N, CA, C and O atoms as a Maestro MAE file, in Angstrom:
{
 s_m_m2io_version
 :::
 2.0.0
}

f_m_ct {
 s_m_title
 :::
 protein
 m_atom[360] {
  # First column is atom index #
  i_m_mmod_type
  r_m_x_coord
  r_m_y_coord
  r_m_z_coord
  i_m_residue_number
  s_m_chain_name
  s_m_pdb_residue_name
  s_m_pdb_atom_name
  i_m_atomic_number
  :::
  1 25 94.916 66.770 64.777 1 A "MET " " N  " 7
  2 3 96.119 66.726 65.520 1 A "MET " " CA " 6
  3 2 96.915 65.377 65.276 1 A "MET " " C  " 6
  4 15 96.274 64.348 65.062 1 A "MET " " O  " 8
  5 25 98.174 65.363 65.302 2 A "ALA " " N  " 7
  6 3 98.931 64.227 65.020 2 A "ALA " " CA " 6
  7 2 98.843 63.209 66.150 2 A "ALA " " C  " 6
  8 15 98.672 63.600 67.305 2 A "ALA " " O  " 8
  9 25 98.954 61.912 65.854 3 A "ASN " " N  " 7
  10 3 98.991 60.894 66.835 3 A "ASN " " CA " 6
  11 2 100.288 61.079 67.735 3 A "ASN " " C  " 6
  12 15 101.392 61.234 67.213 3 A "ASN " " O  " 8
  13 25 100.123 61.057 68.968 4 A "GLN " " N  " 7
  14 3 101.166 61.391 69.961 4 A "GLN " " CA " 6
  15 2 102.388 60.424 69.698 4 A "GLN " " C  " 6
  16 15 103.537 60.820 69.895 4 A "GLN " " O  " 8
  17 25 102.117 59.163 69.254 5 A "ALA " " N  " 7
  18 3 103.189 58.180 69.100 5 A "ALA " " CA " 6
  19 2 104.037 58.541 67.794 5 A "ALA " " C  " 6
  20 15 105.243 58.300 67.743 5 A "ALA " " O  " 8
  21 25 103.379 59.093 66.811 6 A "SER " " N  " 7
  22 3 104.096 59.467 65.665 6 A "SER " " CA " 6
  23 2 104.437 60.927 65.465 6 A "SER " " C  " 6
  24 15 105.050 61.303 64.465 6 A "SER " " O  " 8
  25 25 104.048 61.724 66.398 7 A "ALA " " N  " 7
  26 3 104.224 63.197 66.350 7 A "ALA " " CA " 6
  27 2 105.732 63.465 66.476 7 A "ALA " " C  " 6
  28 15 106.444 62.807 67.234 7 A "ALA " " O  " 8
  29 25 106.212 64.523 65.649 8 A "ARG " " N  " 7
  30 3 107.525 64.912 65.633 8 A "ARG " " CA " 6
  31 2 107.702 66.365 65.998 8 A "ARG " " C  " 6
  32 15 106.871 67.214 65.674 8 A "ARG " " O  " 8
  33 25 108.895 66.662 66.738 9 A "VAL " " N  " 7
  34 3 109.338 68.031 66.948 9 A "VAL " " CA " 6
  35 2 110.746 67.986 66.248 9 A "VAL " " C  " 6
  36 15 111.592 67.134 66.522 9 A "VAL " " O  " 8
  37 25 110.906 68.917 65.380 10 A "GLU " " N  " 7
  38 3 112.228 68.918 64.616 10 A "GLU " " CA " 6
  39 2 112.931 70.382 64.736 10 A "GLU " " C  " 6
  40 15 112.299 71.432 64.620 10 A "GLU " " O  " 8
  41 25 114.180 70.309 64.958 11 A "LEU " " N  " 7
  42 3 114.972 71.453 64.770 11 A "LEU " " CA " 6
  43 2 115.414 71.563 63.343 11 A "LEU " " C  " 6
  44 15 116.424 70.967 62.967 11 A "LEU " " O  " 8
  45 25 114.738 72.258 62.582 12 A "THR " " N  " 7
  46 3 114.839 72.310 61.111 12 A "THR " " CA " 6
  47 2 115.944 73.183 60.504 12 A "THR " " C  " 6
  48 15 116.512 72.911 59.447 12 A "THR " " O  " 8
  49 25 116.203 74.275 61.279 13 A "ASP " " N  " 7
  50 3 117.250 75.184 60.716 13 A "ASP " " CA " 6
  51 2 118.000 75.755 61.918 13 A "ASP " " C  " 6
  52 15 117.407 76.111 62.937 13 A "ASP " " O  " 8
  53 25 119.344 75.832 61.763 14 A "PHE " " N  " 7
  54 3 120.105 76.209 62.890 14 A "PHE " " CA " 6
  55 2 121.314 77.037 62.253 14 A "PHE " " C  " 6
  56 15 121.881 76.692 61.216 14 A "PHE " " O  " 8
  57 25 121.627 78.127 62.972 15 A "PHE " " N  " 7
  58 3 122.778 79.013 62.607 15 A "PHE " " CA " 6
  59 2 123.460 79.513 63.881 15 A "PHE " " C  " 6
  60 15 122.792 79.755 64.886 15 A "PHE " " O  " 8
  61 25 124.741 79.664 63.847 16 A "SER " " N  " 7
  62 3 125.467 80.193 64.971 16 A "SER " " CA " 6
  63 2 126.791 80.803 64.466 16 A "SER " " C  " 6
  64 15 127.473 80.237 63.612 16 A "SER " " O  " 8
  65 25 127.119 81.961 65.019 17 A "ASP " " N  " 7
  66 3 128.447 82.501 64.854 17 A "ASP " " CA " 6
  67 2 128.918 83.109 66.170 17 A "ASP " " C  " 6
  68 15 128.331 82.816 67.211 17 A "ASP " " O  " 8
  69 25 129.926 83.921 66.163 18 A "PHE " " N  " 7
  70 3 130.446 84.382 67.511 18 A "PHE " " CA " 6
  71 2 129.576 85.555 68.085 18 A "PHE " " C  " 6
  72 15 129.895 86.046 69.168 18 A "PHE " " O  " 8
  73 25 128.531 86.000 67.420 19 A "THR " " N  " 7
  74 3 127.688 87.060 67.962 19 A "THR " " CA " 6
  75 2 126.259 86.642 68.218 19 A "THR " " C  " 6
  76 15 125.671 87.122 69.187 19 A "THR " " O  " 8
  77 25 125.634 85.745 67.382 20 A "THR " " N  " 7
  78 3 124.270 85.341 67.525 20 A "THR " " CA " 6
  79 2 124.193 83.839 67.239 20 A "THR " " C  " 6
  80 15 125.136 83.189 66.787 20 A "THR " " O  " 8
  81 25 122.940 83.328 67.553 21 A "SER " " N  " 7
  82 3 122.558 81.914 67.288 21 A "SER " " CA " 6
  83 2 121.071 81.962 67.072 21 A "SER " " C  " 6
  84 15 120.354 82.683 67.766 21 A "SER " " O  " 8
  85 25 120.584 81.161 66.065 22 A "ASP " " N  " 7
  86 3 119.163 81.003 65.985 22 A "ASP " " CA " 6
  87 2 118.733 79.562 65.511 22 A "ASP " " C  " 6
  88 15 119.509 78.800 64.934 22 A "ASP " " O  " 8
  89 25 117.465 79.272 65.801 23 A "VAL " " N  " 7
  90 3 117.037 77.969 65.539 23 A "VAL " " CA " 6
  91 2 115.555 78.122 65.097 23 A "VAL " " C  " 6
  92 15 114.817 78.964 65.609 23 A "VAL " " O  " 8
  93 25 115.154 77.254 64.110 24 A "THR " " N  " 7
  94 3 113.720 77.132 63.713 24 A "THR " " CA " 6
  95 2 113.233 75.756 64.090 24 A "THR " " C  " 6
  96 15 113.863 74.758 63.741 24 A "THR " " O  " 8
  97 25 112.061 75.682 64.836 25 A "ILE " " N  " 7
  98 3 111.474 74.502 65.334 25 A "ILE " " CA " 6
  99 2 110.127 74.220 64.615 25 A "ILE " " C  " 6
  100 15 109.275 75.107 64.566 25 A "ILE " " O  " 8
  101 25 109.934 73.079 64.093 26 A "ASN " " N  " 7
  102 3 108.646 72.626 63.510 26 A "ASN " " CA " 6
  103 2 108.165 71.510 64.388 26 A "ASN " " C  " 6
  104 15 108.928 70.717 64.940 26 A "ASN " " O  " 8
  105 25 106.784 71.491 64.493 27 A "SER " " N  " 7
  106 3 106.170 70.426 65.297 27 A "SER " " CA " 6
  107 2 104.839 69.975 64.723 27 A "SER " " C  " 6
  108 15 104.096 70.754 64.127 27 A "SER " " O  " 8
  109 25 104.565 68.715 64.918 28 A "ASP " " N  " 7
  110 3 103.371 68.125 64.549 28 A "ASP " " CA " 6
  111 2 102.310 68.289 65.648 28 A "ASP " " C  " 6
  112 15 101.123 68.091 65.386 28 A "ASP " " O  " 8
  113 25 102.694 68.623 66.790 29 A "LEU " " N  " 7
  114 3 101.732 68.771 68.039 29 A "LEU " " CA " 6
  115 2 102.141 70.089 68.705 29 A "LEU " " C  " 6
  116 15 103.205 70.659 68.464 29 A "LEU " " O  " 8
  117 25 101.224 70.519 69.547 30 A "ASP " " N  " 7
  118 3 101.558 71.660 70.333 30 A "ASP " " CA " 6
  119 2 102.734 71.321 71.222 30 A "ASP " " C  " 6
  120 15 102.789 70.265 71.852 30 A "ASP " " O  " 8
  121 25 103.697 72.274 71.254 31 A "PHE " " N  " 7
  122 3 104.939 71.946 71.996 31 A "PHE " " CA " 6
  123 2 105.218 73.119 72.889 31 A "PHE " " C  " 6
  124 15 105.277 74.251 72.410 31 A "PHE " " O  " 8
  125 25 105.390 72.896 74.152 32 A "GLN " " N  " 7
  126 3 105.699 73.866 75.149 32 A "GLN " " CA " 6
  127 2 106.930 73.401 75.936 32 A "GLN " " C  " 6
  128 15 106.910 72.330 76.544 32 A "GLN " " O  " 8
  129 25 107.940 74.158 75.926 33 A "GLY " " N  " 7
  130 3 109.169 73.832 76.618 33 A "GLY " " CA " 6
  131 2 110.242 74.900 76.492 33 A "GLY " " C  " 6
  132 15 109.933 76.071 76.714 33 A "GLY " " O  " 8
  133 25 111.419 74.589 76.167 34 A "LYS " " N  " 7
  134 3 112.522 75.467 76.105 34 A "LYS " " CA " 6
  135 2 113.572 75.022 75.114 34 A "LYS " " C  " 6
  136 15 113.729 73.819 74.905 34 A "LYS " " O  " 8
  137 25 114.283 75.917 74.507 35 A "ALA " " N  " 7
  138 3 115.459 75.639 73.770 35 A "ALA " " CA " 6
  139 2 116.671 76.116 74.614 35 A "ALA " " C  " 6
  140 15 116.642 77.166 75.255 35 A "ALA " " O  " 8
  141 25 117.649 75.348 74.576 36 A "VAL " " N  " 7
  142 3 118.866 75.555 75.421 36 A "VAL " " CA " 6
  143 2 120.041 75.739 74.472 36 A "VAL " " C  " 6
  144 15 120.381 74.791 73.763 36 A "VAL " " O  " 8
  145 25 120.650 76.848 74.420 37 A "PHE " " N  " 7
  146 3 121.697 77.132 73.575 37 A "PHE " " CA " 6
  147 2 123.024 77.152 74.559 37 A "PHE " " C  " 6
  148 15 123.115 77.876 75.550 37 A "PHE " " O  " 8
  149 25 123.941 76.315 74.152 38 A "GLU " " N  " 7
  150 3 125.181 76.256 74.988 38 A "GLU " " CA " 6
  151 2 126.389 76.511 74.129 38 A "GLU " " C  " 6
  152 15 126.497 75.942 73.043 38 A "GLU " " O  " 8
  153 25 127.282 77.329 74.565 39 A "LEU " " N  " 7
  154 3 128.528 77.663 73.863 39 A "LEU " " CA " 6
  155 2 129.681 77.037 74.598 39 A "LEU " " C  " 6
  156 15 129.895 77.404 75.754 39 A "LEU " " O  " 8
  157 25 130.436 76.135 74.043 40 A "LEU " " N  " 7
  158 3 131.494 75.462 74.648 40 A "LEU " " CA " 6
  159 2 132.848 75.802 74.039 40 A "LEU " " C  " 6
  160 15 132.928 76.105 72.848 40 A "LEU " " O  " 8
  161 25 133.937 75.756 74.856 41 A "TYR " " N  " 7
  162 3 135.317 75.949 74.404 41 A "TYR " " CA " 6
  163 2 136.127 74.919 75.155 41 A "TYR " " C  " 6
  164 15 136.075 74.863 76.384 41 A "TYR " " O  " 8
  165 25 136.868 74.113 74.444 42 A "SER " " N  " 7
  166 3 137.658 73.011 74.952 42 A "SER " " CA " 6
  167 2 136.847 72.203 75.990 42 A "SER " " C  " 6
  168 15 137.323 71.871 77.075 42 A "SER " " O  " 8
  169 25 135.591 71.908 75.589 43 A "GLY " " N  " 7
  170 3 134.719 71.077 76.543 43 A "GLY " " CA " 6
  171 2 134.140 71.845 77.657 43 A "GLY " " C  " 6
  172 15 133.305 71.268 78.354 43 A "GLY " " O  " 8
  173 25 134.453 73.034 77.924 44 A "GLU " " N  " 7
  174 3 133.991 73.810 79.043 44 A "GLU " " CA " 6
  175 2 132.858 74.725 78.651 44 A "GLU " " C  " 6
  176 15 132.950 75.356 77.598 44 A "GLU " " O  " 8
  177 25 131.817 74.839 79.410 45 A "LEU " " N  " 7
  178 3 130.701 75.655 79.156 45 A "LEU " " CA " 6
  179 2 131.151 77.172 79.327 45 A "LEU " " C  " 6
  180 15 131.691 77.574 80.357 45 A "LEU " " O  " 8
  181 25 130.893 77.944 78.274 46 A "VAL " " N  " 7
  182 3 131.307 79.434 78.355 46 A "VAL " " CA " 6
  183 2 130.156 80.253 78.528 46 A "VAL " " C  " 6
  184 15 130.218 81.264 79.228 46 A "VAL " " O  " 8
  185 25 128.984 79.862 77.882 47 A "GLU " " N  " 7
  186 3 127.800 80.680 77.934 47 A "GLU " " CA " 6
  187 2 126.576 79.832 77.692 47 A "GLU " " C  " 6
  188 15 126.611 78.935 76.850 47 A "GLU " " O  " 8
  189 25 125.498 80.087 78.401 48 A "LEU " " N  " 7
  190 3 124.242 79.284 78.275 48 A "LEU " " CA " 6
  191 2 123.025 80.251 78.181 48 A "LEU " " C  " 6
  192 15 122.968 81.221 78.937 48 A "LEU " " O  " 8
  193 25 122.041 79.998 77.255 49 A "HIS " " N  " 7
  194 3 120.870 80.689 77.214 49 A "HIS " " CA " 6
  195 2 119.704 79.684 77.140 49 A "HIS " " C  " 6
  196 15 119.714 78.793 76.291 49 A "HIS " " O  " 8
  197 25 118.684 79.826 78.041 50 A "GLU " " N  " 7
  198 3 117.518 79.030 77.979 50 A "GLU " " CA " 6
  199 2 116.348 79.936 77.487 50 A "GLU " " C  " 6
  200 15 116.077 80.983 78.074 50 A "GLU " " O  " 8
  201 25 115.682 79.512 76.424 51 A "VAL " " N  " 7
  202 3 114.695 80.426 75.746 51 A "VAL " " CA " 6
  203 2 113.378 79.650 75.808 51 A "VAL " " C  " 6
  204 15 113.374 78.512 75.340 51 A "VAL " " O  " 8
  205 25 112.216 80.173 76.359 52 A "PRO " " N  " 7
  206 3 111.016 79.504 76.324 52 A "PRO " " CA " 6
  207 2 110.487 79.286 74.868 52 A "PRO " " C  " 6
  208 15 110.649 80.145 74.001 52 A "PRO " " O  " 8
  209 25 109.857 78.119 74.639 53 A "VAL " " N  " 7
  210 3 109.330 77.852 73.342 53 A "VAL " " CA " 6
  211 2 107.848 77.393 73.419 53 A "VAL " " C  " 6
  212 15 107.480 76.554 74.242 53 A "VAL " " O  " 8
  213 25 107.075 77.939 72.589 54 A "ASN " " N  " 7
  214 3 105.628 77.603 72.509 54 A "ASN " " CA " 6
  215 2 105.248 77.551 71.045 54 A "ASN " " C  " 6
  216 15 104.966 78.568 70.411 54 A "ASN " " O  " 8
  217 25 105.250 76.236 70.489 55 A "VAL " " N  " 7
  218 3 104.955 76.064 69.048 55 A "VAL " " CA " 6
  219 2 103.557 75.434 69.019 55 A "VAL " " C  " 6
  220 15 103.253 74.533 69.801 55 A "VAL " " O  " 8
  221 25 102.695 75.936 68.081 56 A "LYS " " N  " 7
  222 3 101.382 75.347 67.823 56 A "LYS " " CA " 6
  223 2 101.534 74.195 66.770 56 A "LYS " " C  " 6
  224 15 102.392 74.283 65.891 56 A "LYS " " O  " 8
  225 25 100.760 73.198 66.857 57 A "ALA " " N  " 7
  226 3 100.838 72.134 65.875 57 A "ALA " " CA " 6
  227 2 100.749 72.566 64.447 57 A "ALA " " C  " 6
  228 15 99.876 73.344 64.061 57 A "ALA " " O  " 8
  229 25 101.664 72.049 63.666 58 A "GLY " " N  " 7
  230 3 101.724 72.355 62.220 58 A "GLY " " CA " 6
  231 2 102.329 73.708 61.964 58 A "GLY " " C  " 6
  232 15 102.332 74.096 60.796 58 A "GLY " " O  " 8
  233 25 102.837 74.471 62.888 59 A "GLU " " N  " 7
  234 3 103.535 75.742 62.721 59 A "GLU " " CA " 6
  235 2 105.035 75.627 62.999 59 A "GLU " " C  " 6
  236 15 105.504 74.638 63.562 59 A "GLU " " O  " 8
  237 25 105.783 76.673 62.586 60 A "SER " " N  " 7
  238 3 107.209 76.722 62.909 60 A "SER " " CA " 6
  239 2 107.386 78.080 63.667 60 A "SER " " C  " 6
  240 15 106.630 79.048 63.588 60 A "SER " " O  " 8
  241 25 108.518 77.969 64.411 61 A "LEU " " N  " 7
  242 3 108.950 79.061 65.323 61 A "LEU " " CA " 6
  243 2 110.374 79.257 65.220 61 A "LEU " " C  " 6
  244 15 111.109 78.270 65.243 61 A "LEU " " O  " 8
  245 25 110.853 80.440 65.107 62 A "THR " " N  " 7
  246 3 112.284 80.809 65.138 62 A "THR " " CA " 6
  247 2 112.699 81.587 66.476 62 A "THR " " C  " 6
  248 15 112.056 82.565 66.859 62 A "THR " " O  " 8
  249 25 113.691 81.146 67.084 63 A "LYS " " N  " 7
  250 3 114.175 81.814 68.326 63 A "LYS " " CA " 6
  251 2 115.636 82.250 67.986 63 A "LYS " " C  " 6
  252 15 116.410 81.499 67.392 63 A "LYS " " O  " 8
  253 25 115.981 83.561 68.414 64 A "VAL " " N  " 7
  254 3 117.241 84.055 68.181 64 A "VAL " " CA " 6
  255 2 117.764 84.539 69.570 64 A "VAL " " C  " 6
  256 15 117.044 85.118 70.383 64 A "VAL " " O  " 8
  257 25 119.063 84.254 69.766 65 A "ILE " " N  " 7
  258 3 119.823 84.777 70.984 65 A "ILE " " CA " 6
  259 2 120.976 85.525 70.475 65 A "ILE " " C  " 6
  260 15 121.417 85.330 69.342 65 A "ILE " " O  " 8
  261 25 121.504 86.432 71.342 66 A "VAL " " N  " 7
  262 3 122.704 87.150 71.200 66 A "VAL " " CA " 6
  263 2 123.632 86.739 72.270 66 A "VAL " " C  " 6
  264 15 123.307 86.852 73.452 66 A "VAL " " O  " 8
  265 25 124.772 86.269 71.904 67 A "TRP " " N  " 7
  266 3 125.839 85.938 72.824 67 A "TRP " " CA " 6
  267 2 126.263 87.172 73.486 67 A "TRP " " C  " 6
  268 15 126.486 88.182 72.818 67 A "TRP " " O  " 8
  269 25 126.398 87.152 74.867 68 A "GLN " " N  " 7
  270 3 126.654 88.398 75.651 68 A "GLN " " CA " 6
  271 2 128.142 88.572 75.763 68 A "GLN " " C  " 6
  272 15 128.550 89.719 75.940 68 A "GLN " " O  " 8
  273 25 129.004 87.590 75.683 69 A "LYS " " N  " 7
  274 3 130.446 87.787 75.824 69 A "LYS " " CA " 6
  275 2 131.108 87.941 74.410 69 A "LYS " " C  " 6
  276 15 130.583 87.454 73.409 69 A "LYS " " O  " 8
  277 25 132.175 88.574 74.379 70 A "ASN " " N  " 7
  278 3 132.935 88.757 73.046 70 A "ASN " " CA " 6
  279 2 133.746 87.491 72.886 70 A "ASN " " C  " 6
  280 15 134.679 87.264 73.656 70 A "ASN " " O  " 8
  281 25 133.419 86.658 71.910 71 A "HIS " " N  " 7
  282 3 134.102 85.328 71.686 71 A "HIS " " CA " 6
  283 2 134.861 85.524 70.361 71 A "HIS " " C  " 6
  284 15 134.285 85.726 69.292 71 A "HIS " " O  " 8
  285 25 136.276 85.445 70.520 72 A "SER " " N  " 7
  286 3 137.041 85.502 69.342 72 A "SER " " CA " 6
  287 2 137.831 84.263 69.081 72 A "SER " " C  " 6
  288 15 138.698 84.220 68.208 72 A "SER " " O  " 8
  289 25 137.516 83.244 69.860 73 A "MET " " N  " 7
  290 3 138.206 81.902 69.640 73 A "MET " " CA " 6
  291 2 137.167 81.025 68.986 73 A "MET " " C  " 6
  292 15 136.010 81.429 68.877 73 A "MET " " O  " 8
  293 25 137.538 79.843 68.547 74 A "ILE " " N  " 7
  294 3 136.692 78.865 67.908 74 A "ILE " " CA " 6
  295 2 135.951 78.113 69.063 74 A "ILE " " C  " 6
  296 15 136.581 77.641 70.010 74 A "ILE " " O  " 8
  297 25 134.666 78.023 68.957 75 A "PHE " " N  " 7
  298 3 133.742 77.474 69.935 75 A "PHE " " CA " 6
  299 2 132.881 76.366 69.310 75 A "PHE " " C  " 6
  300 15 132.668 76.335 68.098 75 A "PHE " " O  " 8
  301 25 132.393 75.460 70.165 76 A "ILE " " N  " 7
  302 3 131.369 74.530 69.791 76 A "ILE " " CA " 6
  303 2 130.036 74.991 70.269 76 A "ILE " " C  " 6
  304 15 129.939 75.344 71.444 76 A "ILE " " O  " 8
  305 25 129.005 75.026 69.488 77 A "GLN " " N  " 7
  306 3 127.697 75.479 69.939 77 A "GLN " " CA " 6
  307 2 126.701 74.237 69.878 77 A "GLN " " C  " 6
  308 15 126.548 73.573 68.853 77 A "GLN " " O  " 8
  309 25 126.057 73.997 71.043 78 A "LEU " " N  " 7
  310 3 125.089 72.910 71.130 78 A "LEU " " CA " 6
  311 2 123.706 73.535 71.309 78 A "LEU " " C  " 6
  312 15 123.554 74.618 71.873 78 A "LEU " " O  " 8
  313 25 122.694 72.802 70.802 79 A "LEU " " N  " 7
  314 3 121.316 73.159 70.948 79 A "LEU " " CA " 6
  315 2 120.525 72.038 71.247 79 A "LEU " " C  " 6
  316 15 120.669 71.013 70.579 79 A "LEU " " O  " 8
  317 25 119.632 72.100 72.248 80 A "SER " " N  " 7
  318 3 118.690 71.082 72.700 80 A "SER " " CA " 6
  319 2 117.365 71.729 72.926 80 A "SER " " C  " 6
  320 15 117.263 72.888 73.328 80 A "SER " " O  " 8
  321 25 116.327 70.933 72.651 81 A "ALA " " N  " 7
  322 3 114.917 71.387 72.964 81 A "ALA " " CA " 6
  323 2 114.314 70.454 73.978 81 A "ALA " " C  " 6
  324 15 114.452 69.235 73.885 81 A "ALA " " O  " 8
  325 25 113.666 71.017 74.914 82 A "TYR " " N  " 7
  326 3 113.083 70.199 75.965 82 A "TYR " " CA " 6
  327 2 111.552 70.499 76.129 82 A "TYR " " C  " 6
  328 15 111.167 71.668 76.123 82 A "TYR " " O  " 8
  329 25 110.667 69.447 76.276 83 A "MET " " N  " 7
  330 3 109.292 69.669 76.628 83 A "MET " " CA " 6
  331 2 109.263 69.973 78.113 83 A "MET " " C  " 6
  332 15 110.265 69.811 78.809 83 A "MET " " O  " 8
  333 25 108.110 70.414 78.596 84 A "LYS " " N  " 7
  334 3 107.964 70.812 79.953 84 A "LYS " " CA " 6
  335 2 108.483 69.722 81.010 84 A "LYS " " C  " 6
  336 15 109.003 70.048 82.077 84 A "LYS " " O  " 8
  337 25 108.290 68.408 80.610 85 A "GLU " " N  " 7
  338 3 108.718 67.442 81.570 85 A "GLU " " CA " 6
  339 2 110.135 67.005 81.335 85 A "GLU " " C  " 6
  340 15 110.534 65.943 81.813 85 A "GLU " " O  " 8
  341 25 110.984 67.860 80.548 86 A "GLN " " N  " 7
  342 3 112.337 67.739 80.401 86 A "GLN " " CA " 6
  343 2 112.850 66.605 79.578 86 A "GLN " " C  " 6
  344 15 113.968 66.137 79.794 86 A "GLN " " O  " 8
  345 25 112.027 66.127 78.593 87 A "THR " " N  " 7
  346 3 112.411 64.969 77.760 87 A "THR " " CA " 6
  347 2 113.197 65.752 76.600 87 A "THR " " C  " 6
  348 15 112.637 66.661 75.987 87 A "THR " " O  " 8
  349 25 114.433 65.387 76.341 88 A "PRO " " N  " 7
  350 3 115.283 66.042 75.261 88 A "PRO " " CA " 6
  351 2 114.900 65.590 73.898 88 A "PRO " " C  " 6
  352 15 114.614 64.418 73.653 88 A "PRO " " O  " 8
  353 25 114.900 66.586 72.979 89 A "PHE " " N  " 7
  354 3 114.818 66.353 71.516 89 A "PHE " " CA " 6
  355 2 116.016 66.953 70.979 89 A "PHE " " C  " 6
  356 15 116.219 68.144 71.213 89 A "PHE " " O  " 8
  357 25 116.882 66.247 70.250 90 A "GLN " " N  " 7
  358 3 118.112 66.778 69.646 90 A "GLN " " CA " 6
  359 2 118.264 66.412 68.238 90 A "GLN " " C  " 6
  360 15 119.250 66.790 67.605 90 A "GLN " " O  " 8
  :::
 }
 m_bond[359] {
  # First column is bond index #
  i_m_from
  i_m_to
  i_m_order
  :::
  1 1 2 1
  2 2 3 1
  3 3 4 2
  4 3 5 1
  5 5 6 1
  6 6 7 1
  7 7 8 2
  8 7 9 1
  9 9 10 1
  10 10 11 1
  11 11 12 2
  12 11 13 1
  13 13 14 1
  14 14 15 1
  15 15 16 2
  16 15 17 1
  17 17 18 1
  18 18 19 1
  19 19 20 2
  20 19 21 1
  21 21 22 1
  22 22 23 1
  23 23 24 2
  24 23 25 1
  25 25 26 1
  26 26 27 1
  27 27 28 2
  28 27 29 1
  29 29 30 1
  30 30 31 1
  31 31 32 2
  32 31 33 1
  33 33 34 1
  34 34 35 1
  35 35 36 2
  36 35 37 1
  37 37 38 1
  38 38 39 1
  39 39 40 2
  40 39 41 1
  41 41 42 1
  42 42 43 1
  43 43 44 2
  44 43 45 1
  45 45 46 1
  46 46 47 1
  47 47 48 2
  48 47 49 1
  49 49 50 1
  50 50 51 1
  51 51 52 2
  52 51 53 1
  53 53 54 1
  54 54 55 1
  55 55 56 2
  56 55 57 1
  57 57 58 1
  58 58 59 1
  59 59 60 2
  60 59 61 1
  61 61 62 1
  62 62 63 1
  63 63 64 2
  64 63 65 1
  65 65 66 1
  66 66 67 1
  67 67 68 2
  68 67 69 1
  69 69 70 1
  70 70 71 1
  71 71 72 2
  72 71 73 1
  73 73 74 1
  74 74 75 1
  75 75 76 2
  76 75 77 1
  77 77 78 1
  78 78 79 1
  79 79 80 2
  80 79 81 1
  81 81 82 1
  82 82 83 1
  83 83 84 2
  84 83 85 1
  85 85 86 1
  86 86 87 1
  87 87 88 2
  88 87 89 1
  89 89 90 1
  90 90 91 1
  91 91 92 2
  92 91 93 1
  93 93 94 1
  94 94 95 1
  95 95 96 2
  96 95 97 1
  97 97 98 1
  98 98 99 1
  99 99 100 2
  100 99 101 1
  101 101 102 1
  102 102 103 1
  103 103 104 2
  104 103 105 1
  105 105 106 1
  106 106 107 1
  107 107 108 2
  108 107 109 1
  109 109 110 1
  110 110 111 1
  111 111 112 2
  112 111 113 1
  113 113 114 1
  114 114 115 1
  115 115 116 2
  116 115 117 1
  117 117 118 1
  118 118 119 1
  119 119 120 2
  120 119 121 1
  121 121 122 1
  122 122 123 1
  123 123 124 2
  124 123 125 1
  125 125 126 1
  126 126 127 1
  127 127 128 2
  128 127 129 1
  129 129 130 1
  130 130 131 1
  131 131 132 2
  132 131 133 1
  133 133 134 1
  134 134 135 1
  135 135 136 2
  136 135 137 1
  137 137 138 1
  138 138 139 1
  139 139 140 2
  140 139 141 1
  141 141 142 1
  142 142 143 1
  143 143 144 2
  144 143 145 1
  145 145 146 1
  146 146 147 1
  147 147 148 2
  148 147 149 1
  149 149 150 1
  150 150 151 1
  151 151 152 2
  152 151 153 1
  153 153 154 1
  154 154 155 1
  155 155 156 2
  156 155 157 1
  157 157 158 1
  158 158 159 1
  159 159 160 2
  160 159 161 1
  161 161 162 1
  162 162 163 1
  163 163 164 2
  164 163 165 1
  165 165 166 1
  166 166 167 1
  167 167 168 2
  168 167 169 1
  169 169 170 1
  170 170 171 1
  171 171 172 2
  172 171 173 1
  173 173 174 1
  174 174 175 1
  175 175 176 2
  176 175 177 1
  177 177 178 1
  178 178 179 1
  179 179 180 2
  180 179 181 1
  181 181 182 1
  182 182 183 1
  183 183 184 2
  184 183 185 1
  185 185 186 1
  186 186 187 1
  187 187 188 2
  188 187 189 1
  189 189 190 1
  190 190 191 1
  191 191 192 2
  192 191 193 1
  193 193 194 1
  194 194 195 1
  195 195 196 2
  196 195 197 1
  197 197 198 1
  198 198 199 1
  199 199 200 2
  200 199 201 1
  201 201 202 1
  202 202 203 1
  203 203 204 2
  204 203 205 1
  205 205 206 1
  206 206 207 1
  207 207 208 2
  208 207 209 1
  209 209 210 1
  210 210 211 1
  211 211 212 2
  212 211 213 1
  213 213 214 1
  214 214 215 1
  215 215 216 2
  216 215 217 1
  217 217 218 1
  218 218 219 1
  219 219 220 2
  220 219 221 1
  221 221 222 1
  222 222 223 1
  223 223 224 2
  224 223 225 1
  225 225 226 1
  226 226 227 1
  227 227 228 2
  228 227 229 1
  229 229 230 1
  230 230 231 1
  231 231 232 2
  232 231 233 1
  233 233 234 1
  234 234 235 1
  235 235 236 2
  236 235 237 1
  237 237 238 1
  238 238 239 1
  239 239 240 2
  240 239 241 1
  241 241 242 1
  242 242 243 1
  243 243 244 2
  244 243 245 1
  245 245 246 1
  246 246 247 1
  247 247 248 2
  248 247 249 1
  249 249 250 1
  250 250 251 1
  251 251 252 2
  252 251 253 1
  253 253 254 1
  254 254 255 1
  255 255 256 2
  256 255 257 1
  257 257 258 1
  258 258 259 1
  259 259 260 2
  260 259 261 1
  261 261 262 1
  262 262 263 1
  263 263 264 2
  264 263 265 1
  265 265 266 1
  266 266 267 1
  267 267 268 2
  268 267 269 1
  269 269 270 1
  270 270 271 1
  271 271 272 2
  272 271 273 1
  273 273 274 1
  274 274 275 1
  275 275 276 2
  276 275 277 1
  277 277 278 1
  278 278 279 1
  279 279 280 2
  280 279 281 1
  281 281 282 1
  282 282 283 1
  283 283 284 2
  284 283 285 1
  285 285 286 1
  286 286 287 1
  287 287 288 2
  288 287 289 1
  289 289 290 1
  290 290 291 1
  291 291 292 2
  292 291 293 1
  293 293 294 1
  294 294 295 1
  295 295 296 2
  296 295 297 1
  297 297 298 1
  298 298 299 1
  299 299 300 2
  300 299 301 1
  301 301 302 1
  302 302 303 1
  303 303 304 2
  304 303 305 1
  305 305 306 1
  306 306 307 1
  307 307 308 2
  308 307 309 1
  309 309 310 1
  310 310 311 1
  311 311 312 2
  312 311 313 1
  313 313 314 1
  314 314 315 1
  315 315 316 2
  316 315 317 1
  317 317 318 1
  318 318 319 1
  319 319 320 2
  320 319 321 1
  321 321 322 1
  322 322 323 1
  323 323 324 2
  324 323 325 1
  325 325 326 1
  326 326 327 1
  327 327 328 2
  328 327 329 1
  329 329 330 1
  330 330 331 1
  331 331 332 2
  332 331 333 1
  333 333 334 1
  334 334 335 1
  335 335 336 2
  336 335 337 1
  337 337 338 1
  338 338 339 1
  339 339 340 2
  340 339 341 1
  341 341 342 1
  342 342 343 1
  343 343 344 2
  344 343 345 1
  345 345 346 1
  346 346 347 1
  347 347 348 2
  348 347 349 1
  349 349 350 1
  350 350 351 1
  351 351 352 2
  352 351 353 1
  353 353 354 1
  354 354 355 1
  355 355 356 2
  356 355 357 1
  357 357 358 1
  358 358 359 1
  359 359 360 2
  :::
 }
}
């Protein structure tokens, strides 16, 4: 197992369009927490999805969400990952 001080959790791949969004997470240590997908328009939150994440050390995990609303405008999509104690990794 990786040294906690040098362990990394990385958001290695990310895609989003007006219907779906996905992220791939790699981790040097066991990681339990959540991925938070936020869709913004003009600085205002339009839609939010919190997805549980459980990645084993040395493995990768992909999470996919489907936006529930029909979005035909240009939006900004943000993604954050949080460990159980709510420490953000971005």
